C-alpha angles and dihedrals in degrees: 000000000000119000115263119195118199111217138145089239093049096138094049092047092047091053091050092049091049090053090051090046092055091046100047105018131242097279094055090045091051092050092050094045091053090058094052123089092238117156112207118215136175132192114259114273091003117125118231115256113254115212119232106238121195122224095243090047088055091048092052091046091051093053091048094047126110087234092063095041089052093059122097117263090250092054091045090054091048092049093048089053092048091047091053091053092046092049090052090052092046091050092052091052105033110011130250103318118011124167115286089235090062096054092048093057108132096230092049093050092045092053090048094052092046091058084084123067099191110094092214092054091048090051092049093051092045091051092051093047092048091055094044095048096042091049091049091048090052094048098046106022105026098239140079102210110139093187112184091359088079090075092045096047095049120173091212120053102165125083086218103054095171114117115264116233133187118248120233090254091052092049091052091052093045091053091048092052092045092051092050092051101040119075096180097042093242096132093044093050091049093050094047091048089054092047095044099047110020092226123158123257095252091049090053094047092056098046112130128198090250090058092070120088108180095183092064097029090238137136128194116228135184102240125224112284095004109090097165097055137069126212127198118239132177126244125194122248098252094049090046091053092051092045095050090045089054091050091050093051095045102038108026091108092046090053090056098049105031129076108259093243091057092043092053090054095056115116110245096215108045138142088211130046092295099281093108128038124239111260123247087233091060090053092047091051097050090045090050090055093048093048091050090053094048115107096194094062117082116239092239090055099048096085091050096054128077144128092310089059088073088064089051090048090051089054098044095045089047089057089046090054091053102260108154120240095249094053090045090052090057093046090053093047094238117167091208133035087225089072090057096047092077089072091061088064092050090047090050090051090053091049090051091051090047095051091048089057091056108118093232091055092047091050094052093044091052092051092050091049092050091049092050092048092052094054 
């Protein structure tokens, strides 16, 4: 709860604090107040005053908060984009600057989330709103309890929350489509890098030429949430061959004319001359087109599959090949083995589907069904 100070000059003090609040912002004020030896007191049986916070005030406070500044640049960009969409929706419903309490109404938030059918989009928007609301609560009210909003802003929106992986047949078709569409082998190199290393889309986008070490079959990636560090990951021989061949074709001229230090810093996957990385959105868009064209992928699965499904495929096929869960966890760059355990469930589901396709099982099931129908 916010601090309340009992004083005979309460109104005057409140005005002065409001002036300081406008001048320095809520986050700075909170930090300073926490360093002061202020004892908060309330009259018995009197509820604490709750300040009326406007929506735009909450937005400004969120952007100035230590929570937002501590996020990775990628997450900050995503949250700014989500905030812009949310502000547009708020403006359509309530005008430019309604009270924060109004825009955090459960029914309003539920309707906003349900405007999207894709479970992943719902989860992304819910995650953003959770962070925004909890941060605002902490700044202005001293707590982070979402209460009933937890059930509305769910982080999982699919009944089947297991990761979705491509099958081997689907991967073969995807590669065939990519090769037919891509004159400079960009798409093919991207897909094989995903398949051969299991790295995330943001890690792939920011790969530089100097991150590749062919002798040890390793690549250095910038892990999720740690932009100033590099972590070594393995890549299989075939994917490495395709990747280095792509680099040679795209950057052979640059290697000859540029200083080696500049050459090593070029982004491998780039729509320019290597000075800027390809965007994750560009990869998502070309994969979406390929998936739509694929005949081996069921229509109901097409919205659930994307670039990240290659990472899932890397994990599942690794288990299928006999890689133990601890080794797989290291290959995926997981901090905890718990993050890797979800792939065991997906692998078990595939084994179940496979055993159900066994001709003996199908024969017996058909006989049982016929017997039940004849009763």
